[in-house]
C-alpha positions as CSV (number, residue, x, y, z in Angstrom):
1,X,0.0,0.0,0.0
2,X,2.8,2.4,0.9
3,X,4.5,1.7,-2.4
4,X,1.2,2.4,-4.3
5,X,0.6,5.7,-2.5
6,X,4.1,6.8,-3.2
7,X,3.8,6.0,-6.8
8,X,0.6,8.0,-7.1
9,X,2.2,11.0,-5.3
10,X,5.2,10.8,-7.7
11,X,2.8,10.7,-10.6
12,X,1.0,13.9,-9.4
13,X,4.4,15.6,-8.8
14,X,5.4,14.7,-12.4
15,X,2.2,16.2,-13.7
16,X,2.8,19.4,-11.7
17,X,6.3,19.7,-13.1
18,X,5.0,19.2,-16.6
19,X,2.4,22.0,-16.4
20,X,4.8,24.8,-17.3
21,X,5.9,22.8,-20.3
22,X,2.3,22.2,-21.3
23,X,1.5,25.9,-20.9
24,X,4.5,26.7,-23.1
25,X,3.2,24.2,-25.7
26,X,-0.2,25.7,-25.5
27,X,1.0,29.3,-26.0
28,X,3.1,28.1,-29.0
29,X,-0.1,26.6,-30.4
30,X,-2.0,29.8,-29.8
31,X,0.4,31.6,-32.1
32,X,-0.7,29.3,-34.9
33,X,-4.4,29.7,-34.2
34,X,-5.2,31.5,-37.4
35,X,-4.5,28.2,-39.3
36,X,-7.2,26.4,-37.2
37,X,-10.0,28.7,-38.5
38,X,-12.2,28.7,-35.5
39,X,-15.9,29.7,-35.6
40,X,-16.3,33.4,-35.8
41,X,-17.9,33.5,-32.4
42,X,-15.2,31.4,-30.6
43,X,-12.9,33.8,-28.7
44,X,-11.7,31.8,-25.6
45,X,-8.8,29.3,-26.0
46,X,-9.2,26.4,-23.5
47,X,-6.7,23.7,-22.7
48,X,-7.2,20.2,-21.2
49,X,-3.9,18.3,-21.1
50,X,-2.3,18.9,-24.5
51,X,-5.6,19.6,-26.4
52,X,-6.6,23.1,-27.3
53,X,-10.2,24.0,-27.9
54,X,-11.9,27.3,-28.8
55,X,-15.1,28.2,-26.9
56,X,-17.6,30.9,-27.5
57,X,-17.7,32.3,-24.0
58,X,-16.0,30.3,-21.3
59,X,-14.0,27.1,-20.7
60,X,-15.7,23.9,-19.5
61,X,-15.0,22.0,-16.3
62,X,-11.4,20.7,-16.1
63,X,-10.3,23.0,-18.9
64,X,-7.9,25.9,-18.3
65,X,-8.3,29.2,-20.1
66,X,-5.1,29.9,-22.0
67,X,-6.0,33.1,-23.8
68,X,-9.0,35.4,-24.4
69,X,-8.7,36.3,-28.0
70,X,-11.2,39.1,-27.7
71,X,-8.9,40.9,-25.2
72,X,-5.9,40.3,-27.5
73,X,-7.7,41.8,-30.5
74,X,-8.9,44.8,-28.4
75,X,-5.3,45.4,-27.1
76,X,-4.0,45.2,-30.7
77,X,-6.5,47.7,-31.8
78,X,-5.7,50.0,-28.9
79,X,-1.9,49.9,-29.7
80,X,-2.6,50.6,-33.4
81,X,-4.7,53.6,-32.5
82,X,-1.9,54.9,-30.2
83,X,1.0,54.3,-32.5
84,X,1.1,57.9,-33.8
85,X,0.9,59.2,-30.2
86,X,3.8,56.9,-29.1
87,X,5.9,58.0,-32.2
88,X,5.2,61.6,-31.3
89,X,6.5,61.1,-27.8
90,X,9.7,59.5,-29.1
91,X,10.3,62.6,-31.2
92,X,9.5,64.9,-28.3
93,X,12.1,63.1,-26.2
94,X,14.8,63.5,-28.9
95,X,15.7,59.9,-29.3
96,X,16.3,60.4,-33.0
97,X,17.4,63.2,-35.4
98,X,14.9,62.7,-38.2
99,X,16.4,65.3,-40.5
100,X,20.0,64.0,-40.2
101,X,19.9,60.3,-39.3
102,X,23.7,60.0,-39.6
103,X,24.2,62.1,-36.4
104,X,24.8,60.3,-33.2
105,X,23.0,61.1,-29.9
106,X,25.4,62.4,-27.2
107,X,24.4,62.0,-23.6
108,X,24.9,64.7,-20.9
109,X,27.8,64.6,-18.5
110,X,27.3,67.9,-16.8
111,X,25.6,71.2,-16.7
112,X,26.4,74.3,-14.6
113,X,23.4,75.7,-12.8
114,X,24.1,78.6,-10.4
115,X,20.5,78.7,-9.2
116,X,20.8,75.6,-7.0
117,X,24.2,76.5,-5.6
118,X,26.1,73.7,-7.3
119,X,28.5,73.7,-10.2
120,X,27.9,70.2,-11.6
121,X,24.3,69.0,-12.2
122,X,23.4,65.8,-14.1
123,X,20.4,66.1,-16.4
124,X,18.8,64.0,-19.1
125,X,20.0,65.9,-22.1
126,X,22.4,68.7,-23.1
127,X,25.3,66.4,-24.2
128,X,26.8,68.8,-26.8
129,X,28.8,70.6,-24.1
130,X,30.5,67.4,-23.2
131,X,32.3,67.6,-26.6
132,X,33.9,71.0,-26.0
133,X,37.2,71.2,-27.8
134,X,36.4,68.2,-30.1
135,X,35.2,69.7,-33.4
136,X,35.0,66.5,-35.3
137,X,32.9,64.7,-32.7
138,X,30.8,67.8,-32.1
139,X,29.6,68.3,-35.7
140,X,28.8,64.6,-35.9
141,X,26.5,64.6,-32.9
142,X,23.1,65.8,-31.7
143,X,21.5,66.1,-28.3
144,X,17.9,65.9,-27.1
145,X,16.2,69.1,-26.2
146,X,16.1,68.5,-22.5
147,X,12.4,67.6,-22.3
148,X,12.8,66.7,-18.7
149,X,14.3,70.0,-17.7
150,X,13.5,72.7,-20.2
151,X,10.5,72.6,-22.6
152,X,11.8,75.5,-24.7
153,X,13.9,73.4,-26.9
154,X,12.0,70.1,-27.5
155,X,13.0,67.3,-29.8
156,X,16.5,66.8,-31.2
157,X,19.0,69.6,-31.8
158,X,22.3,69.1,-33.7
159,X,25.6,70.3,-32.1
160,X,27.6,73.1,-33.7
161,X,31.2,74.2,-32.9
162,X,31.8,77.8,-32.0
163,X,34.9,79.3,-30.1
164,X,36.1,75.9,-29.2
165,X,32.8,75.1,-27.6
166,X,30.2,72.5,-28.7
167,X,26.8,74.1,-28.5
168,X,23.3,72.8,-29.2
169,X,21.6,74.4,-32.3
170,X,18.4,75.2,-30.4
171,X,15.6,77.2,-32.0
172,X,16.8,80.1,-29.8
173,X,20.3,79.9,-31.3
174,X,19.1,79.5,-34.8
175,X,16.6,82.4,-34.5
176,X,19.2,84.7,-33.0
177,X,21.5,84.4,-36.0
178,X,24.0,81.7,-35.2
179,X,25.3,79.8,-38.2
180,X,23.7,76.5,-37.2
181,X,20.7,75.3,-39.2
182,X,18.8,72.8,-37.2
183,X,19.0,69.8,-39.5
184,X,17.3,67.5,-37.0
185,X,14.2,69.7,-36.7
186,X,14.1,72.3,-39.5
187,X,11.8,75.3,-38.8
188,X,8.2,74.8,-39.9
189,X,7.0,76.4,-43.1
190,X,4.8,79.6,-43.0
191,X,2.0,79.7,-45.5
192,X,2.0,83.5,-45.5
193,X,4.3,84.7,-48.3
194,X,4.6,88.1,-46.7
195,X,6.4,86.6,-43.7
196,X,10.0,86.6,-44.8
197,X,11.9,86.7,-41.5
198,X,12.2,83.7,-39.2
199,X,12.3,85.1,-35.6
200,X,13.2,81.9,-33.7
201,X,11.7,79.3,-31.6
202,X,8.8,79.2,-29.2
203,X,8.8,80.3,-25.6
204,X,11.7,82.7,-26.1
205,X,9.7,85.8,-26.9
206,X,11.1,85.6,-30.4
207,X,8.8,88.3,-31.9
208,X,9.6,90.8,-29.2
209,X,12.9,91.6,-30.8
210,X,11.0,93.7,-33.4
211,X,10.3,97.2,-32.1
212,X,8.8,98.5,-35.3
213,X,5.3,97.4,-36.6
214,X,6.5,97.0,-40.2
215,X,9.3,94.6,-39.1
216,X,7.0,92.7,-36.8
217,X,4.5,92.0,-39.6
218,X,7.2,90.5,-41.8
219,X,8.2,88.0,-39.2
220,X,7.1,84.6,-37.9
221,X,8.3,82.1,-35.3
222,X,8.0,78.5,-34.3
223,X,5.0,78.2,-32.0
224,X,3.0,75.4,-30.5
225,X,5.8,73.8,-28.6
226,X,6.6,70.9,-28.8
227,X,5.2,70.4,-32.3
228,X,6.7,73.7,-33.5
229,X,3.9,75.0,-35.7
230,X,4.6,78.1,-37.7
231,X,3.0,81.2,-36.2
232,X,3.0,84.8,-37.4
233,X,4.1,87.7,-35.3
234,X,1.5,90.4,-34.6
235,X,1.5,94.0,-33.5
236,X,-0.4,94.7,-30.3
237,X,-0.3,98.5,-30.8
238,X,2.8,98.9,-28.6
239,X,4.8,95.6,-29.0
240,X,5.4,92.6,-31.2
241,X,4.0,89.3,-29.9
242,X,3.8,85.8,-31.3
243,X,0.5,84.4,-32.5
244,X,1.0,81.0,-31.1
245,X,-1.9,78.8,-29.7
246,X,-2.1,80.7,-26.5
247,X,-2.7,84.1,-28.1
248,X,-4.8,82.8,-30.9
249,X,-7.1,80.8,-28.6
250,X,-7.6,84.0,-26.6
251,X,-8.7,85.8,-29.8
252,X,-5.8,88.2,-29.7
253,X,-4.7,87.4,-33.3
254,X,-5.0,85.2,-36.3
255,X,-2.1,83.0,-37.3
256,X,-1.6,83.8,-40.9
257,X,1.1,81.1,-41.2
258,X,-1.5,78.4,-40.8
259,X,-4.9,79.9,-41.8
260,X,-6.5,76.5,-42.5
261,X,-5.3,74.8,-39.4
262,X,-8.0,72.7,-37.8
263,X,-8.1,70.9,-34.5
264,X,-8.5,67.1,-34.3
265,X,-11.9,65.6,-33.6
266,X,-12.8,63.7,-30.5
267,X,-14.5,60.3,-30.8
268,X,-16.4,60.7,-27.5
269,X,-19.8,62.2,-28.5
270,X,-20.2,63.7,-25.0
271,X,-17.2,66.0,-25.6
272,X,-18.9,68.8,-27.4
273,X,-16.6,71.7,-26.5
274,X,-13.2,72.3,-28.0
275,X,-11.2,74.0,-25.3
276,X,-8.1,75.0,-27.3
277,X,-4.8,73.9,-28.6
278,X,-1.4,73.1,-27.0
279,X,0.4,75.6,-24.8
280,X,-2.9,77.4,-24.0
281,X,-3.9,75.8,-20.7
282,X,-7.1,75.0,-22.6
283,X,-8.9,72.8,-20.0
284,X,-8.1,75.1,-17.1
285,X,-10.8,77.6,-18.2
286,X,-13.2,75.1,-16.6
287,X,-11.5,75.0,-13.2
288,X,-14.2,74.6,-10.5
289,X,-16.8,73.6,-13.1
290,X,-16.9,69.8,-13.3
291,X,-19.9,69.6,-15.6
292,X,-18.4,71.7,-18.3
293,X,-14.9,70.2,-17.8
294,X,-16.3,66.8,-18.6
295,X,-17.9,68.0,-21.8
296,X,-14.6,69.5,-23.1
297,X,-11.6,68.3,-25.0
298,X,-8.4,69.9,-26.2
299,X,-5.6,69.3,-28.7
300,X,-2.4,68.0,-27.1
301,X,1.1,68.9,-28.1
302,X,1.3,65.8,-30.2
303,X,-1.6,66.9,-32.3
304,X,-4.0,64.3,-30.9
305,X,-7.4,65.0,-29.3
306,X,-7.5,64.5,-25.6
307,X,-10.4,64.8,-23.2
308,X,-10.4,67.2,-20.2
309,X,-10.6,65.6,-16.7
310,X,-11.7,67.0,-13.4
311,X,-9.5,66.6,-10.4
312,X,-11.9,66.6,-7.4
313,X,-9.1,67.1,-4.8
314,X,-8.1,70.5,-6.4
315,X,-11.3,71.2,-8.4
316,X,-8.9,71.8,-11.4
317,X,-9.8,70.8,-15.0
318,X,-6.8,69.2,-16.7
319,X,-6.0,67.9,-20.1
320,X,-5.7,64.1,-20.3
321,X,-2.6,64.0,-22.5
322,X,-0.3,61.0,-22.7
323,X,1.6,62.0,-19.5
324,X,-1.4,62.1,-17.3
325,X,-2.9,59.0,-18.9
326,X,0.2,56.9,-18.4
327,X,0.4,58.1,-14.8
328,X,-3.1,56.6,-14.3
329,X,-4.7,60.0,-13.6
330,X,-7.3,59.8,-16.3
331,X,-8.5,58.0,-19.5
332,X,-8.5,59.8,-22.8
333,X,-12.0,59.1,-24.1
334,X,-11.3,60.9,-27.4
335,X,-9.4,57.9,-28.8
């Protein structure tokens, strides 16, 4: 009797040890499921021993569910829909130099920052300065635009050599007259033929360099950071300002560089109010107003529609862009 019980226990242990292998075999078989041509309504893959069966809704007794094909299809559709958004984020982080793919990304070694009392500060980008004194390496490199530290220079920027220093050819540097065309991210095109002077990048008050109305109305800048849309400069009556999304959404000006620019649509039919474009704090106009917040959507910096979401703890209305959605703060119902 003892020998028989021992044999049965050994048999059960052997089956237990074999389960991972059976599961691996089952998953391998699932990869070949299209060749099995299951009924159109069969979406659950069930396993009993080494036999796989497709069921319409749930597995039977003694069967183990291996995969839910409906969930796989839904996830695949979700990833396909988000592919442009993910690609946009990669460009924002400066992982590639699309205009000059032969350039190599250089990581940061240091940055001097007198504001925090230290001389050496590590940061995510800004690697051009690590190549000071090395012209050959400098002109063959690019850095990201410090998206984790400074949003003024998003995306990738090539390095250029000047006075034995290796500097990033940011939109600021390009707009202020340095000889460093940004081959990674060329300036956008302005559709207004009367705009003949490129003032520079966004968030640097590029248009304010013009103190005469005639000069102001010939100029344009890169607005809509981080997508760098072309935006005309406009004269307020006393100063020259940029007609980026913030000023245009307020009604202060009309961007003649992109007269036919339209905002993306939201697939959520309950979102009936377009709040505004990037860099305009669009959803914040509904702070303290949950009902209107939850009817609104905005255009994110990646050009994709995103719903607004109400934060009950602060009563603020925020945009559900990719950063907030990945953090689990909200769900973008526009996609």
